[in-house]
C-alpha positions in Angstrom: -3.5 11.9 -31.4 -1.1 12.2 -28.5 -0.9 15.8 -27.4 1.8 15.7 -24.7 4.1 18.6 -25.4 6.4 18.0 -22.4 6.6 21.5 -21.1 4.4 24.3 -19.8 2.2 24.2 -22.9 0.5 21.0 -21.6 -1.0 23.0 -18.7 -1.7 26.1 -20.7 -3.6 24.2 -23.4 -5.1 21.5 -21.2 -8.7 22.7 -21.8 -8.1 23.0 -25.5 -6.7 19.5 -25.8 -9.7 18.1 -23.8 -12.3 20.0 -25.9 -14.7 18.3 -28.3 -13.5 20.4 -31.2 -9.9 19.2 -30.7 -11.1 15.6 -30.3 -12.8 16.0 -33.7 -9.7 17.4 -35.2 -7.6 14.6 -33.8 -10.0 12.0 -35.2 -9.9 13.6 -38.6 -6.1 13.6 -38.6 -6.0 9.9 -37.6 -7.8 9.2 -40.9 -5.7 11.6 -42.9 -2.4 10.3 -41.7 -3.4 6.7 -42.3 -4.8 7.3 -45.8 -2.7 10.1 -47.3 0.7 11.7 -47.2 0.5 14.5 -44.7 3.2 17.0 -43.7 4.9 17.5 -41.3 5.6 14.1 -39.9 3.1 13.4 -37.2 5.7 13.6 -34.4 6.6 17.1 -35.5 3.1 18.7 -35.5 3.7 20.4 -32.2 7.4 21.0 -32.6 7.2 24.7 -32.3 5.6 24.3 -28.8 8.0 21.7 -27.8 11.1 23.8 -28.6 9.7 27.0 -27.2 8.1 26.7 -23.8 5.4 29.1 -22.9 7.3 31.2 -20.4 10.3 31.4 -22.8 8.4 33.1 -25.7 10.0 36.3 -26.7 9.0 36.5 -30.3 6.2 34.9 -32.4 6.8 34.6 -36.2 3.5 33.5 -37.7 3.4 31.5 -40.9 0.3 30.3 -42.8 0.7 26.7 -43.9 3.4 24.0 -43.7 5.5 23.4 -46.7 3.8 20.7 -48.8 6.6 18.9 -50.6 8.7 16.0 -49.2 11.5 16.6 -46.7 10.6 20.2 -46.0 8.1 20.8 -43.2 9.1 19.8 -39.7 6.8 21.8 -37.5 8.4 25.3 -37.5 7.1 28.1 -39.6 9.3 29.0 -42.6 11.9 26.4 -41.5 12.9 23.3 -43.5 14.9 20.2 -42.5 18.7 20.4 -42.6 20.0 19.6 -46.0 16.8 20.6 -47.9 17.0 23.3 -50.5 16.1 26.6 -48.9 12.7 27.8 -50.2 12.4 31.3 -51.8 10.6 32.9 -48.8 13.2 31.7 -46.4 16.0 32.9 -48.7 14.5 36.3 -48.5 14.2 36.2 -44.7 17.9 35.3 -44.6 18.8 38.2 -47.0 16.9 40.6 -44.7 18.6 39.2 -41.6 22.0 39.8 -43.3 21.0 43.3 -44.4 19.5 44.2 -41.0 22.0 42.6 -38.6 25.1 41.8 -40.8 24.8 38.2 -39.8 26.1 35.9 -42.6 23.4 34.1 -44.6 23.0 30.5 -43.2 23.6 27.5 -45.4 20.9 25.5 -43.6 17.2 26.3 -43.6 16.6 24.7 -40.2 15.5 27.4 -37.8 15.7 25.3 -34.7 18.4 27.7 -33.5 15.8 30.4 -33.3 13.1 28.3 -31.6 15.5 27.4 -28.8 16.1 31.1 -28.1 12.4 31.9 -27.5 11.2 32.5 -31.1 7.8 30.7 -31.4 7.7 29.6 -35.1 4.0 29.0 -35.4 2.0 28.2 -38.4 -1.7 29.2 -38.4 -2.4 25.7 -39.9 -0.3 22.9 -38.5 -0.7 20.2 -41.1 -1.2 19.9 -44.9 -1.8 17.2 -47.5 1.2 16.6 -49.8 1.4 19.0 -52.7 -2.0 20.6 -51.8 -1.5 24.1 -50.2 -4.1 25.1 -47.6 -5.7 21.7 -47.7 -6.1 21.6 -43.9 -6.8 25.3 -43.4 -10.5 24.7 -42.5 -10.3 21.7 -40.2 -9.9 23.5 -36.9 -6.2 24.5 -36.8 -7.0 28.2 -37.2 -9.0 28.2 -34.0 -6.2 26.3 -32.3 -3.5 28.7 -33.4 -5.7 31.6 -32.3 -5.8 30.1 -28.9 -2.0 29.9 -28.8 -1.7 33.5 -29.9 -4.2 34.6 -27.2 -2.3 32.6 -24.5 1.0 34.3 -25.5 -0.8 37.6 -25.4 -1.7 36.9 -21.8 2.0 36.9 -20.9 3.0 39.8 -18.7 6.5 39.9 -20.2 6.6 41.9 -23.5 6.6 39.8 -26.7 7.3 40.8 -30.3 4.7 39.5 -32.9 6.1 39.5 -36.4 3.3 39.4 -38.9 4.2 39.1 -42.5 1.4 39.3 -45.1 -2.4 39.7 -44.8 -3.1 36.2 -43.4 -0.7 36.7 -40.4 -1.8 40.4 -40.0 -5.4 39.2 -39.5 -4.3 37.9 -36.1 -3.3 41.3 -34.9 -6.7 41.8 -33.2 -5.7 39.1 -30.7 -2.7 41.1 -29.5 -2.6 43.8 -26.8 -0.2 46.5 -28.2 -0.1 48.3 -24.9 2.2 45.5 -23.7 3.5 43.8 -26.8 5.0 44.9 -30.1 3.5 44.1 -33.5 5.8 44.3 -36.5 4.0 44.1 -39.9 5.2 44.0 -43.4 4.5 42.3 -46.7 5.2 38.6 -46.9 8.8 37.6 -47.7 7.7 35.5 -50.7 9.2 36.6 -54.1 5.7 37.9 -55.1 5.6 40.5 -52.4 9.0 40.9 -50.8 9.9 44.0 -52.8 6.8 45.8 -51.7 8.1 46.5 -48.3 9.5 43.4 -46.7 13.1 44.2 -47.7 14.6 47.0 -45.6 11.8 46.6 -43.0 14.5 45.7 -40.4 12.2 43.5 -38.2 15.1 41.7 -36.6 17.0 44.7 -35.2 13.7 46.3 -34.2 12.8 43.1 -32.3 16.0 43.1 -30.4 15.8 46.8 -29.6 12.3 46.2 -28.1 13.4 43.2 -26.1 16.4 44.9 -24.7 14.4 48.0 -23.9 12.2 45.7 -21.8 15.2 44.0 -20.1 15.0 40.8 -22.2 18.0 39.4 -24.0 17.9 39.8 -27.8 17.8 37.0 -30.4 21.0 35.9 -32.2 19.4 35.9 -35.7 
């Protein structure tokens, strides 16, 4: 599996990409992509890293697993390809953006516009078998995404980590809160969004923290 990102991440993750565990993961994915339907498309596996270079990271929004239906996942957590029906969790994220910042609710679920502003839209697991949630959650991606989070934690410039739900919040132990900000709430899915996701104001809180630390805010 080609692992050239094309920006600073290549150097930051050089040892990870050269490791035996990553080579085993790559070999496994070679077989999976050749024998099954896997999402996202292979060229989009590292899209979050490609669109948000290491030194540009201002915010990390951590998802769990790529969407597992056709024409949805494209390598960015919570995001779907333009023209695809917006999933319920993303609808709730847009509702909270609207409530929190008064920005109109987008008609497209493609969050590339956030990734290019420094929002690392990272899934803990980067691939999935079609129609089979969490099917690749134990093949090595968790360790890989932990490495990414740890590398972002090493940045001396303050970063906001938005952790929705227990799975994302389990990564909080990797983050130094003396330098960075963690914002936690229930997951935006319809099952949990009314337990504290709505009215949690993560987007305005993020911008307030960034601006306090002399970093430009995000146009949500």
